[in-house]
Structures are given as structure tokens and as C-alpha cells.
VMD Tcl script that draws the C-alpha trace (Angstrom):
set ca {
  {-11.78 16.74 12.14}
  {-10.47 13.23 12.76}
  {-10.49 10.28 10.37}
  {-10.71 6.75 11.80}
  {-10.20 3.70 9.61}
  {-11.86 0.38 10.39}
  {-9.48 -2.35 11.56}
  {-10.86 -4.76 8.95}
  {-10.42 -2.85 5.70}
  {-9.01 -3.78 2.31}
  {-8.09 -7.12 0.78}
  {-9.26 -10.22 2.59}
  {-7.18 -13.39 2.51}
  {-8.99 -14.88 -0.50}
  {-8.77 -11.74 -2.62}
  {-5.11 -11.17 -1.73}
  {-4.35 -14.77 -2.67}
  {-6.12 -14.39 -6.03}
  {-4.40 -11.09 -6.88}
  {-0.96 -12.38 -5.90}
  {-1.54 -15.57 -7.92}
  {-2.43 -13.66 -11.08}
  {0.50 -11.24 -10.65}
  {2.95 -14.11 -10.28}
  {1.50 -16.04 -13.24}
  {3.37 -14.25 -16.11}
  {6.74 -15.25 -14.64}
  {5.75 -18.85 -13.92}
  {3.00 -19.94 -16.29}
  {2.56 -20.22 -20.08}
  {1.26 -17.04 -21.70}
  {-1.07 -15.40 -22.56}
  {-2.62 -15.06 -19.12}
  {-6.33 -14.46 -18.63}
  {-8.98 -14.86 -15.94}
  {-12.36 -16.52 -16.34}
  {-14.61 -13.58 -15.61}
  {-13.49 -10.54 -13.55}
  {-10.92 -11.70 -10.98}
  {-12.49 -9.62 -8.18}
  {-15.16 -6.92 -7.98}
  {-12.93 -3.86 -8.05}
  {-12.65 -1.62 -11.14}
  {-9.17 -0.28 -10.33}
  {-7.64 -3.74 -10.01}
  {-9.37 -4.93 -13.18}
  {-8.08 -1.87 -15.06}
  {-4.57 -2.63 -13.79}
  {-4.73 -6.25 -14.95}
  {-5.98 -5.12 -18.34}
  {-3.00 -2.75 -18.63}
  {-0.72 -5.75 -17.97}
  {-2.36 -7.68 -20.79}
  {-4.31 -9.93 -18.42}
  {-7.83 -9.89 -19.83}
  {-11.05 -11.30 -18.45}
  {-12.50 -14.17 -20.50}
  {-16.29 -14.17 -20.83}
  {-16.76 -17.14 -23.18}
  {-14.86 -20.41 -23.46}
  {-13.39 -20.89 -26.96}
  {-13.31 -24.24 -28.73}
  {-9.49 -24.23 -28.80}
  {-7.06 -22.11 -26.82}
  {-3.59 -21.97 -25.27}
  {-1.96 -20.15 -22.38}
  {-3.13 -19.91 -18.78}
  {-6.54 -19.11 -17.32}
  {-7.12 -18.31 -13.64}
  {-10.40 -19.15 -11.97}
  {-11.43 -16.11 -9.98}
  {-11.83 -15.87 -6.21}
  {-15.62 -16.43 -6.42}
  {-15.17 -19.88 -7.96}
  {-16.97 -21.46 -10.93}
  {-19.22 -24.50 -11.51}
  {-17.22 -27.73 -11.92}
  {-18.27 -28.16 -15.56}
  {-16.72 -24.78 -16.41}
  {-13.36 -25.95 -15.09}
  {-13.59 -29.09 -17.21}
  {-14.48 -27.11 -20.34}
  {-11.54 -24.74 -19.81}
  {-9.13 -27.67 -19.61}
  {-10.72 -29.33 -22.65}
  {-10.23 -26.10 -24.63}
  {-6.47 -26.35 -24.06}
  {-5.94 -23.91 -21.19}
  {-3.55 -24.50 -18.33}
  {-6.00 -23.87 -15.45}
  {-5.02 -22.33 -12.11}
  {-7.74 -22.34 -9.46}
  {-7.63 -19.10 -7.44}
  {-10.98 -19.78 -5.74}
  {-11.05 -18.49 -2.16}
  {-10.49 -21.37 0.32}
  {-13.64 -20.25 2.22}
  {-15.68 -20.68 -0.98}
  {-14.06 -24.08 -1.64}
  {-15.29 -25.21 1.79}
  {-18.89 -24.30 0.86}
  {-18.51 -26.07 -2.48}
  {-17.40 -29.23 -0.65}
  {-20.36 -29.10 1.76}
  {-22.82 -28.71 -1.11}
  {-21.26 -31.47 -3.21}
  {-21.28 -33.95 -0.30}
  {-24.91 -33.39 0.72}
  {-26.26 -33.11 -2.83}
  {-24.80 -36.56 -3.54}
  {-26.63 -37.82 -0.45}
  {-29.92 -36.60 -1.92}
  {-30.37 -33.40 0.12}
  {-31.92 -30.26 -1.32}
  {-29.42 -27.39 -1.19}
  {-30.74 -23.94 -0.26}
  {-28.20 -21.16 -0.85}
  {-28.96 -17.88 0.91}
  {-27.53 -15.27 -1.42}
  {-27.91 -13.34 -4.66}
  {-28.76 -15.65 -7.56}
  {-26.79 -13.58 -10.09}
  {-23.65 -13.31 -7.95}
  {-20.65 -15.23 -9.42}
  {-20.06 -17.11 -6.18}
  {-23.67 -18.31 -6.01}
  {-23.62 -19.33 -9.68}
  {-20.52 -21.42 -8.94}
  {-22.11 -22.98 -5.84}
  {-25.22 -23.94 -7.80}
  {-22.98 -25.90 -10.15}
  {-22.05 -28.20 -7.25}
  {-25.69 -28.66 -6.23}
  {-26.91 -29.62 -9.68}
  {-30.68 -30.02 -9.96}
  {-31.01 -29.97 -6.16}
  {-29.92 -26.34 -5.84}
  {-32.20 -23.42 -4.84}
  {-31.36 -19.76 -4.15}
  {-33.18 -17.39 -1.79}
  {-32.26 -13.77 -1.22}
  {-35.04 -12.96 1.28}
  {-37.33 -14.61 3.82}
  {-40.18 -14.28 1.31}
  {-38.22 -16.32 -1.24}
  {-37.40 -18.92 1.43}
  {-41.06 -19.26 2.34}
  {-41.95 -19.70 -1.34}
  {-39.76 -22.81 -1.62}
  {-41.29 -26.28 -1.19}
  {-40.93 -28.05 2.15}
  {-38.13 -30.59 1.69}
  {-37.79 -33.85 3.59}
  {-34.02 -33.53 3.54}
  {-32.32 -30.13 3.03}
  {-29.32 -28.09 4.00}
  {-28.96 -24.31 4.28}
  {-25.72 -22.53 3.40}
  {-24.94 -18.85 2.96}
  {-23.01 -16.96 0.33}
  {-19.69 -16.29 2.12}
  {-20.22 -12.51 2.02}
  {-23.86 -12.63 3.21}
  {-25.11 -10.21 5.87}
  {-24.69 -11.96 9.24}
  {-27.77 -10.27 10.69}
  {-29.96 -11.54 7.85}
  {-28.56 -15.08 8.11}
  {-29.43 -15.07 11.81}
  {-33.04 -14.32 10.81}
  {-32.86 -17.26 8.39}
  {-31.64 -19.45 11.25}
  {-34.62 -18.47 13.41}
  {-37.02 -19.03 10.49}
  {-35.62 -22.51 9.86}
  {-35.82 -23.42 13.55}
  {-39.46 -22.35 13.66}
  {-40.68 -23.87 10.39}
  {-38.21 -26.59 9.33}
  {-36.21 -27.70 12.36}
  {-34.98 -30.78 10.48}
  {-33.07 -28.61 7.96}
  {-29.36 -28.74 8.56}
  {-27.72 -25.29 8.70}
  {-24.05 -24.54 8.08}
  {-22.16 -21.43 9.18}
  {-20.56 -20.59 5.85}
  {-20.25 -16.81 6.12}
  {-16.54 -16.05 6.01}
  {-15.17 -15.15 9.44}
  {-13.47 -12.18 7.81}
  {-16.86 -11.00 6.54}
  {-18.38 -11.39 10.02}
  {-15.59 -9.43 11.68}
  {-15.70 -6.78 8.96}
  {-19.45 -6.29 9.40}
  {-19.17 -6.14 13.19}
  {-16.27 -3.72 12.77}
  {-18.24 -1.29 10.60}
  {-21.20 -1.52 12.99}
  {-19.00 -0.53 15.93}
  {-17.28 2.13 13.82}
  {-20.59 3.71 12.79}
  {-21.64 3.89 16.45}
  {-18.51 5.85 17.40}
  {-18.23 8.38 14.54}
  {-20.35 11.13 12.99}
  {-20.24 9.86 9.38}
  {-19.06 6.75 7.52}
  {-17.48 6.33 4.10}
  {-17.40 2.80 2.64}
  {-14.84 2.33 -0.15}
  {-15.20 -0.40 -2.76}
  {-16.61 -1.48 -6.11}
  {-20.33 -1.01 -6.67}
  {-20.51 -4.59 -7.99}
  {-19.00 -5.94 -4.77}
  {-21.64 -7.68 -2.64}
  {-19.66 -7.49 0.61}
  {-19.00 -3.76 0.09}
  {-22.71 -3.06 -0.49}
  {-23.55 -4.90 2.73}
  {-21.03 -2.83 4.69}
  {-22.69 0.29 3.29}
  {-26.14 -1.03 4.29}
  {-24.93 -1.65 7.87}
  {-23.39 1.83 8.03}
  {-26.58 3.42 6.71}
  {-28.74 1.51 9.21}
  {-26.86 3.30 12.01}
  {-28.66 6.52 11.05}
  {-25.36 8.35 10.50}
  {-24.57 9.95 7.13}
  {-23.09 7.13 5.01}
  {-21.42 7.25 1.61}
  {-20.42 4.42 -0.77}
  {-17.57 5.45 -3.08}
  {-15.37 3.64 -5.58}
  {-12.81 6.47 -5.59}
  {-12.19 9.87 -4.02}
  {-13.88 11.55 -7.01}
  {-17.26 10.04 -6.06}
  {-17.63 12.48 -3.16}
  {-19.54 15.51 -4.48}
  {-19.19 19.05 -3.17}
  {-22.52 18.58 -1.39}
  {-21.10 15.46 0.33}
  {-18.01 17.40 1.41}
  {-20.18 20.17 2.89}
  {-22.11 17.55 4.89}
  {-18.85 16.02 6.11}
  {-17.52 19.42 7.27}
  {-19.86 19.23 10.26}
  {-18.50 15.83 11.31}
  {-15.91 15.84 14.08}
  {-14.99 12.19 13.38}
  {-15.29 10.37 10.03}
  {-15.03 6.60 9.83}
  {-13.72 4.80 6.76}
  {-14.33 1.14 5.96}
  {-13.63 -0.81 2.79}
  {-14.75 -3.98 1.07}
  {-12.71 -7.16 0.89}
  {-11.77 -6.49 -2.74}
  {-10.60 -2.89 -2.20}
  {-6.82 -2.36 -2.51}
  {-4.98 -0.33 0.11}
  {-3.88 2.28 -2.41}
  {-7.54 3.08 -3.23}
  {-8.34 3.51 0.48}
  {-5.27 5.72 0.82}
  {-6.34 7.88 -2.14}
  {-9.77 8.39 -0.59}
  {-8.20 9.40 2.74}
  {-5.77 11.82 1.07}
  {-8.47 13.28 -1.17}
  {-10.85 13.69 1.76}
  {-8.20 15.32 3.97}
  {-7.25 17.69 1.18}
  {-10.78 18.82 0.35}
  {-11.84 19.24 3.97}
  {-8.61 20.98 4.99}
  {-8.85 23.50 2.18}
  {-12.38 24.51 3.11}
  {-11.63 25.32 6.74}
  {-9.93 28.73 6.34}
  {-7.53 30.64 4.09}
  {-4.68 29.84 6.48}
  {-5.39 26.11 6.34}
  {-5.68 26.24 2.56}
  {-2.33 28.08 2.27}
  {-0.65 25.68 4.73}
  {-1.94 22.65 2.87}
  {-0.81 24.07 -0.48}
  {2.68 24.73 0.91}
  {3.03 21.25 2.43}
  {1.66 19.61 -0.69}
  {4.02 21.53 -2.99}
  {7.04 20.73 -0.80}
  {6.26 17.00 -0.98}
  {5.30 16.94 -4.65}
  {8.48 18.70 -5.78}
  {10.73 16.77 -3.32}
  {11.80 20.06 -1.76}
  {11.17 18.83 1.78}
  {13.25 15.66 1.31}
  {16.10 17.68 -0.26}
  {16.02 20.11 2.69}
  {16.08 17.09 5.01}
  {19.24 15.84 3.24}
  {20.88 19.23 3.70}
  {19.89 19.31 7.38}
  {21.18 15.78 7.92}
  {24.48 16.70 6.26}
  {24.90 19.68 8.59}
  {24.15 17.48 11.62}
  {26.68 14.85 10.46}
  {29.31 17.57 9.91}
  {28.81 18.84 13.46}
  {29.07 15.30 14.83}
  {32.41 14.78 13.06}
  {33.86 18.20 13.80}
  {33.85 19.42 10.18}
  {33.84 23.22 10.30}
  {33.43 24.06 6.59}
  {30.03 22.55 5.97}
  {28.08 24.87 3.64}
  {29.36 23.46 0.31}
  {28.54 19.91 1.42}
  {25.09 20.89 2.70}
  {24.40 22.37 -0.75}
  {25.81 19.28 -2.48}
  {23.58 16.96 -0.44}
  {20.53 19.16 -1.09}
  {21.13 19.34 -4.86}
  {22.06 15.66 -5.24}
  {18.95 14.39 -3.45}
  {16.70 16.88 -5.26}
  {18.08 15.78 -8.63}
  {17.96 12.04 -7.96}
  {14.44 12.04 -6.53}
  {13.03 13.97 -9.49}
  {14.78 11.75 -12.04}
  {13.75 8.52 -10.33}
  {10.14 9.64 -10.24}
  {10.38 10.53 -13.92}
  {11.86 7.17 -14.96}
  {10.11 4.94 -12.45}
  {6.58 6.37 -12.33}
  {4.79 3.04 -12.81}
  {4.40 2.40 -9.09}
  {3.34 6.03 -8.54}
  {0.25 5.31 -10.64}
  {-1.05 3.26 -7.71}
  {0.80 4.62 -4.67}
  {0.62 8.32 -5.53}
  {-1.40 8.98 -8.71}
  {-1.38 12.72 -8.13}
  {2.42 12.75 -8.18}
  {2.43 10.58 -11.31}
  {0.05 13.01 -13.01}
  {2.15 16.01 -11.91}
  {5.33 14.47 -13.32}
  {3.59 13.58 -16.57}
  {2.24 17.13 -17.03}
  {5.55 18.87 -16.22}
  {7.98 16.28 -17.57}
  {10.14 18.72 -19.56}
  {10.40 21.34 -16.81}
  {11.15 18.75 -14.12}
  {13.78 17.05 -16.28}
  {15.50 20.40 -16.78}
  {15.34 21.15 -13.03}
  {16.79 17.73 -12.16}
  {19.67 18.08 -14.60}
  {20.36 21.64 -13.42}
  {20.44 20.54 -9.76}
  {22.68 17.59 -10.61}
  {25.09 19.77 -12.60}
  {25.20 22.42 -9.83}
  {25.95 19.76 -7.22}
  {28.80 18.35 -9.32}
  {30.20 21.84 -9.88}
  {30.28 22.51 -6.13}
  {31.87 19.10 -5.58}
  {34.57 19.94 -8.14}
  {35.46 23.11 -6.21}
  {36.09 20.91 -3.16}
  {38.51 18.60 -4.94}
  {38.72 15.72 -7.38}
  {37.71 13.03 -4.87}
  {34.28 14.50 -3.90}
  {33.61 15.24 -7.59}
  {34.32 11.64 -8.67}
  {32.36 10.13 -5.78}
  {29.33 12.33 -6.48}
  {29.60 11.66 -10.22}
  {29.63 7.88 -9.68}
  {26.66 8.09 -7.31}
  {24.76 10.27 -9.79}
  {25.40 7.83 -12.65}
  {24.25 4.92 -10.49}
  {21.13 6.86 -9.54}
  {20.38 7.66 -13.18}
  {20.78 4.03 -14.19}
  {18.60 2.60 -11.41}
  {15.44 2.32 -13.53}
  {17.20 1.83 -16.88}
  {17.77 -1.48 -18.66}
  {21.50 -2.14 -18.53}
  {21.29 -5.46 -20.42}
  {19.49 -5.86 -23.75}
  {17.79 -9.08 -22.69}
  {17.92 -11.55 -19.80}
  {20.64 -14.16 -20.19}
  {18.73 -16.56 -18.01}
  {15.41 -16.91 -16.26}
  {16.55 -15.15 -13.12}
  {18.91 -12.59 -14.66}
  {18.48 -9.01 -13.48}
  {18.44 -6.47 -16.31}
  {18.14 -3.35 -14.13}
  {19.49 -2.40 -10.71}
  {15.89 -1.97 -9.55}
  {15.21 -5.63 -10.41}
  {17.43 -6.71 -7.51}
  {15.04 -7.36 -4.59}
  {15.31 -4.74 -1.84}
  {17.91 -2.73 -3.76}
  {16.06 0.61 -3.61}
  {16.00 0.96 0.17}
  {19.61 -0.15 0.65}
  {21.07 1.96 -2.17}
  {19.19 5.12 -1.14}
  {20.41 4.73 2.45}
  {24.00 4.10 1.28}
  {23.95 7.09 -1.10}
  {22.67 9.42 1.61}
  {25.25 8.09 4.07}
  {28.05 8.93 1.63}
  {26.62 12.30 0.54}
  {25.73 13.56 4.02}
  {28.52 12.04 6.18}
  {31.44 10.60 4.24}
  {32.13 13.31 1.65}
  {32.68 16.21 4.10}
  {35.25 14.17 6.07}
  {37.06 12.76 3.04}
  {37.35 16.20 1.47}
  {38.78 17.83 4.57}
  {41.07 15.17 5.98}
  {41.37 12.49 3.30}
  {41.03 9.99 6.16}
  {37.92 7.96 6.90}
  {38.24 6.20 10.23}
  {35.86 3.84 11.95}
  {34.36 6.72 13.97}
  {33.44 8.41 10.69}
  {32.06 5.12 9.45}
  {29.79 4.94 12.52}
  {28.51 8.46 11.83}
  {27.82 7.53 8.19}
  {26.03 4.36 9.30}
  {23.92 6.42 11.72}
  {22.73 8.80 8.98}
  {22.25 5.90 6.54}
  {20.19 4.11 9.21}
  {17.84 7.07 9.53}
  {17.33 7.12 5.77}
  {16.89 3.35 5.64}
  {14.05 3.55 8.18}
  {12.43 6.46 6.33}
  {12.56 4.69 2.94}
  {11.53 1.28 4.29}
  {8.55 2.84 6.08}
  {7.33 4.34 2.80}
  {7.84 0.90 1.24}
  {5.48 -0.53 3.86}
  {2.83 2.06 2.96}
  {3.29 1.30 -0.74}
  {3.44 -2.51 -0.55}
  {0.38 -3.28 -2.67}
  {1.18 -0.67 -5.33}
  {4.82 -1.78 -5.52}
  {3.79 -5.41 -5.87}
  {1.35 -4.57 -8.64}
  {4.08 -2.59 -10.42}
  {6.47 -5.55 -10.15}
  {8.81 -4.07 -7.52}
  {10.26 -6.27 -4.77}
  {11.04 -4.06 -1.82}
  {12.30 -5.17 1.58}
  {8.77 -4.68 2.93}
  {7.41 -7.12 0.33}
  {10.18 -9.63 1.02}
  {9.71 -9.53 4.82}
  {6.03 -8.69 5.12}
  {4.50 -5.75 6.99}
  {4.76 -7.09 10.54}
  {8.38 -8.21 10.33}
  {9.33 -5.01 8.50}
  {7.79 -2.83 11.23}
  {9.53 -4.93 13.89}
  {12.86 -4.50 12.08}
  {12.39 -0.72 11.86}
  {11.61 -0.46 15.57}
  {14.75 -2.42 16.43}
  {16.86 -0.21 14.15}
  {15.38 2.98 15.64}
  {16.13 1.70 19.14}
  {19.74 1.09 18.09}
  {20.00 4.55 16.49}
  {18.62 6.21 19.64}
  {21.14 4.37 21.85}
  {24.10 4.83 19.49}
  {24.73 8.55 20.07}
  {24.80 8.46 23.91}
  {27.13 5.45 23.67}
  {29.45 7.22 21.22}
  {29.40 10.35 23.35}
  {30.22 8.27 26.45}
  {33.24 6.86 24.61}
  {34.27 10.42 23.61}
  {33.88 9.55 19.90}
  {31.54 12.50 19.31}
  {30.90 15.75 21.21}
  {28.63 15.29 24.22}
  {26.17 17.81 22.78}
  {25.66 15.49 19.81}
  {23.39 13.38 22.00}
  {20.56 15.83 21.18}
  {20.44 14.33 17.67}
  {18.99 11.15 19.19}
  {15.73 13.12 19.04}
  {15.60 12.34 15.28}
  {15.20 8.53 15.53}
  {13.08 9.04 18.66}
  {10.70 11.25 16.67}
  {10.52 8.65 13.89}
  {9.78 5.93 16.45}
  {6.87 8.00 17.81}
  {5.54 8.44 14.25}
  {5.85 4.72 13.54}
  {4.06 3.74 16.78}
  {1.31 6.29 16.09}
  {0.84 4.78 12.63}
  {0.65 1.25 14.06}
  {-2.06 2.34 16.51}
  {-4.06 4.19 13.86}
  {-3.46 7.60 15.46}
  {-2.09 8.94 12.16}
  {-3.28 7.61 8.81}
  {-1.45 7.38 5.47}
  {-1.76 10.77 3.83}
  {-0.25 14.23 3.57}
  {0.38 14.72 7.29}
  {2.07 11.36 7.78}
  {4.30 11.80 4.74}
  {5.25 15.33 5.82}
  {6.06 14.17 9.36}
  {8.30 11.34 8.11}
  {10.20 13.59 5.71}
  {10.54 16.34 8.34}
  {12.02 14.21 11.10}
  {15.44 14.24 9.38}
  {15.23 18.00 8.90}
  {14.86 18.11 12.68}
  {18.47 16.88 12.88}
  {19.70 19.96 11.02}
  {17.66 22.30 13.24}
  {18.96 20.64 16.41}
  {22.54 20.83 15.14}
  {22.00 24.50 14.32}
  {20.74 25.15 17.86}
  {23.72 23.20 19.19}
  {26.06 25.41 17.17}
  {24.44 28.60 18.43}
  {24.57 27.38 22.02}
  {28.27 26.59 21.61}
  {28.81 30.16 20.49}
}
mol new
graphics top color blue
foreach p $ca { graphics top sphere $p radius 0.5 }
foreach p [lrange $ca 0 end-1] q [lrange $ca 1 end] { graphics top cylinder $p $q radius 0.2 }
display resetview
């Protein structure tokens, strides 16, 4: 079974702009913050905003204070005036595509033209557009309703920006045949057009289609209609739980499943549907597949795979630097990473609610047991470090304390508007600090403990391991961009954007691949150490496969990314055996 995701899925430009505007408002605008009506048609996003204290306003009070955001669909002009008169600071988050239609309507209505809006009369966008047409506005949702309208001497035709392109083409032919003097405007959003064409082509190439998005979302419903018209099994879901067991049994026969999503559907919701679908289909294939999935899932959920990867990377770094006594340091790296990852998930679970809700639920249910396991692993790692000398013990203790304090408030209150109260508040700090901590734990500690000298060759080895971890962590940041932004985190991926972040990672991986042959050529590392270049090469293959849609966000992708560093330990082990 293969899952294919439509190229045009998730937030469109207008929705992304509206969501980002409302998320930035608490830091920049007078509070309380509210929206006039639901910001977008997606229940998960609306629930999130409610949890942040950003409520949707249904009625305009006589007197108010704070900030109100006009939603992406827009509102009639008199509503904006009434909001300002009530005392609100008004921020207009109307989609620019909708603003264009409003301008067209306002201009021609003032010139005396009748305004015919092809759309749903109860849709928020259409209600807002009617406000610009005044008494000259008319709405038609079908050809029958168009035919029922009077014949106007002077009229324009516009479409709701999320209207079905096929239906609007029928309207165009009707107007040409019956009212050729009517002036028509192409007001369907180009994103909507491409999205509809995309799902049409997707449905033609797959065995079944799942459309993800809110049931109140007009553009999502139209995507579902297009998918259903293909004759293939089609499903409209708001979340992964909407697929029944009967739906899953129908999907088992599909060799390829296509997934599309409405313009107001966040990436993390699409990702949850993909993961949930993969899990349920995988488990029903055979007992072996069910057992394999359970093992992979448990290893990721408990951080066991990432801790094993740290141990493997430590062994590889020890071999590169000629450190013979490596077992204590492999154990230290394993226990340190296991402890820190559990504790950081326990104290920083807010983003997991969106990026990985299953993990968040798991940590909430087993909080006491996981806390005990994290503390036990941390204590065991420090004990092993103490047996290796005072220096490794102090270094590991300092790193552990820094890791514990990452999500904690270190200052009682901000001393200024831009003061950081936690380490995690520093933009991009997570990715850099995790890479630095792994570089020290896996590469620097073994050398310092044995020789007490840390030369520039050792520094290059530490930078190489830290680079691998940086790429791994930054890649997960790219996958989690929307959830992190909603949780208030500023990762490197958010600061740079997805495209520039992916470009940076590819450049870094190229440098990491070339570094080991160069170091071997300069006799800085053993010649056999070149085999470890397979680690960044494997990650580069994974990254390129993700970019091309060959592997989707989900269990398999996460397991592949975490395992590529474990590959370094296995290659170093084979290198050791070959050396005798």
C-alpha cells in the first residue's frame, strides 16, 4: 500500500496569513485578543485559539477594549465600522484574494451595476461580499437560481473565491448564451483552482481518496465532491478518528491511497491522518506486520531508538579518534540522551499536542513512571561518568542541569519586552544546544577522559557528530513547523522557512559526506573511517525522498531518520571486526 499526498494540501496563503497574524497579536497588540467570528473553518485550529484565550466574537458589544481580528473570509464594511466604534483596535486579516473581490464589487456597485455573486448565501465570505454590493447584491448557488434572477441592463458576475471551477465555467457559458452583456470576473482564487485540478488528477491516479478538512469548510467540501465524482472511493474526514473500521476494510484493497486537504487544514492534522491511516492499515496486514509496527512505535515513543543512536554514534566517534576503551562512554551517551529526551518531553509537551498528540497522551498517562525512568537513567549516566574521573562527571552534570532547565523559567518575570525567561525562548536554541550536547557526549568526553587533551582533530570529529545531530533535529523542526509556531516555539526552521532550511541541510550533509575522506586523506583519521560517510549520505537520501514525496511524514520517516545515526555504530562495529 502506498500513500500519495496532493501537492496542494494544507494552509493556503490567506489562511496562513490570518493564523500567523492572530498568533503574533498577543505580543504586539492590546489584550484581550478575539476574532470576529471563527477565524477559519477548522475545528482543531479554533480549539487551539480558544485554549490560548483567543475567543470568537459573535455579537458586537456597545463598549469594548482590546483587539479584534477580522477573519480571512472578510466582513461587510459596516461591521468593521461598528467594531471600531465599540472601542476595539481592529486588525484586518481578510485574505488578499477576497479583498480583490470586495474592491471589484464596490467599484461596479457605485457605478450602478447589479452584482451577482456565485456562491453560498450563508457562507461568511459571501455575506461579507454582499455588504460591499449593498442593495444591488444577489447570490446564486446554482444555474436554476441564476435563471430565476431578473434580467439586468447592467450587471457583473463574480464568484466566491473557493467556488468550484467546473461550475463557474458552466455559469460563464450560461451568461454568454443568455446575457452576453454581463461582465464576468475570474475571482476564484488561483490556489483554489490549482487545488481542485490537483485533486482531480490525484483521484485519476489512485485507488481511493481521503480529503482532510473541516466539515464547515466550503473549499474542502468541493474537493471531496471532485474526488467523489471520479468514481473512486472517497472519504471526507476532519481527523483520523473519522475513518471507521468499515472504511479501513475498504481501503485495505487499495494499492494507492491519495490524500488531499482543504485550504484551512493545518499540516499537523494531515500528518495525524497519515500516521493513523498507516498504523491501522499496517496492523491489519499480518501478525508479523503488527508486531513490527508495535516494536517500531514503542522504540520511537520511549526514545529508545534515539538513545541507541547516541550510543552508536559515540562508538563510531571513539573509533575515529582511536579511543580503545569505549564501552563506559557508549553507556553514558545512551543514558544521557534517554534521560534528557524523556524529561524534555515531560516538561515541554505543549508542542507535542499538535506535532505528536499520541506521544503527548502517552507522556501524560505515564508521567510518574517516565519521570522515574528519566531520573534513573540520568543518575546511572552520572555514576558511570564518575568512575571515569572528575572531569567527565562535571561535564555531564553541567550538561544534564542545562538540559533540565531548558523548558523551565529561570527568571521570575521579563525585565523588558524582549527579555528571555527560559533557554527555550532563545530563537533556534533547541537545535543548536542538542547538537552541541551530543557532540560533547559522543565525541569530546571519551577523548578528554583518556588523554586530557582536546586537539583540533578531536574538535573536527566532535563537529562532525554534532553536524549529524543538527541535521536530524532541524529536519524534525521542519516537519513540526506549524505545531511549533502554534506552541510559541521559534526554531531555526521557522526563522529560515522550509525551503531555505532544506537547502541549508543539504549543504551541511554534503560537507559532512566530504569531510571524512578529506580527513582520511590528511591522515587525521584512519582510512577505514571513510565508511562512516554512509551516515550523512543515508540522511541525504531520506531528505531528498521526503522532498519528492516518496516518503511521507509518519512512523517510517521518523524511524529512518533516527536510525541513520545508529548506522554509524553498526558500520564502526563492522570496521572493528574487519580490523581484527
